[in-house]
C-alpha positions in Angstrom: 0.7 -9.5 7.0 -2.4 -9.9 9.1 -4.5 -7.4 7.2 -8.0 -8.7 6.3 -8.6 -8.2 2.6 -12.2 -7.0 2.0 -14.5 -9.3 0.2 -15.1 -6.7 -2.5 -11.4 -6.6 -3.4 -10.4 -7.7 -6.8 -7.0 -8.0 -8.6 -5.3 -9.3 -5.5 -1.6 -9.6 -5.6 1.0 -10.2 -2.9 4.6 -11.2 -2.4 7.2 -11.6 0.4 10.8 -10.6 0.0 13.0 -12.4 2.4 15.8 -10.1 3.6 19.0 -10.4 5.7 17.4 -8.8 8.8 13.8 -8.0 7.8 11.2 -9.4 5.4 9.1 -7.1 3.3 5.5 -8.0 2.6 3.7 -6.5 -0.4 0.0 -6.6 -0.9 -2.2 -4.8 -3.5 -5.8 -5.0 -4.5 -8.5 -2.9 -6.1 -11.5 -1.7 -4.1 -14.7 0.2 -5.0 -14.2 3.8 -3.8 -17.2 3.4 -1.5 -15.2 0.7 0.5 -11.9 2.5 0.8 -12.6 4.7 3.8 -14.0 1.8 5.8 -10.9 -0.3 5.0 -8.6 2.5 6.0 -10.5 3.1 9.3 -10.2 -0.6 10.1 -6.4 -0.2 9.9 -6.7 2.4 12.7 -4.1 5.0 11.5 -2.8 7.2 14.3 -2.9 10.2 11.9 -5.0 10.9 8.8 -3.5 9.8 5.5 -2.0 12.7 3.5 -2.8 13.5 0.0 0.4 13.7 -2.1 1.3 14.4 -5.6 4.0 12.3 -7.2 6.7 11.7 -4.6 9.4 10.8 -7.2 10.3 13.5 -9.7 11.7 11.1 -12.3 9.8 7.8 -12.2 12.0 6.3 -14.9 15.0 6.6 -12.6 13.2 5.2 -9.5 14.2 1.7 -8.4 12.8 0.7 -5.0 14.4 -2.1 -3.1 11.0 -3.8 -2.6 9.2 -3.0 -5.9 5.5 -3.5 -6.6 6.8 -3.9 -10.2 7.4 -7.6 -9.3 3.7 -7.8 -9.1 3.2 -6.1 -12.5 2.0 -2.9 -10.9 3.3 0.7 -11.1 5.2 1.9 -8.0 2.9 3.9 -5.7 5.7 6.6 -5.3 5.4 7.4 -9.0 1.7 8.0 -9.0 -0.1 11.3 -8.7 -2.9 12.2 -6.3 -2.6 9.4 -3.8 -3.4 9.1 -0.1 -0.5 7.7 1.8 0.8 7.1 5.3 1.9 4.7 8.0 -0.9 2.8 9.7 1.1 1.3 12.5 4.6 1.3 13.8 5.0 -1.2 15.4 1.9 -3.2 14.6 0.9 -5.0 17.8 4.2 -7.0 17.7 3.4 -8.6 14.3 5.0 -6.1 11.9 7.7 -3.5 12.5 5.8 -1.1 10.2 3.0 -0.9 7.7 2.4 1.7 5.1 -0.7 2.1 2.9 -1.1 4.0 -0.3 -4.5 4.5 -2.1 -4.3 5.4 -5.7 -7.4 6.4 -7.7 -8.0 4.3 -10.8 -11.1 6.0 -12.1 -14.4 4.4 -12.8 -15.2 4.4 -9.0 -12.2 2.2 -8.1 -8.9 2.6 -6.3 -5.9 0.4 -5.9 -4.7 -0.1 -2.3 -1.0 -0.8 -1.8 0.3 -2.2 1.5 4.0 -2.5 2.3 4.9 -4.1 5.6 8.2 -4.8 7.3 8.4 -7.9 9.4 
């Protein structure tokens, strides 16, 4: 994916789904809240991330084609109060697109989800 994972990251999980045309890369980790803004800034998003409430009205019926559930995590689209947005499209010729979602966990921590298309 080419994204440097901060040293303070814990609970790191990742996967690659090989597709017919494109591969999808999943990466998730937990960061202290104090490190989230610096991590996002390093990704150089063209626009600020947007705060969104739950994107999926019925999480029980949501079945993404590249699920974070394979990593034992809730799908970011089913979570309330997240920051989300694309951080590059295309990503300097390495990825076709990269999206980030930051979900608050409480206790001064947030889970960062990254989904890239290669």
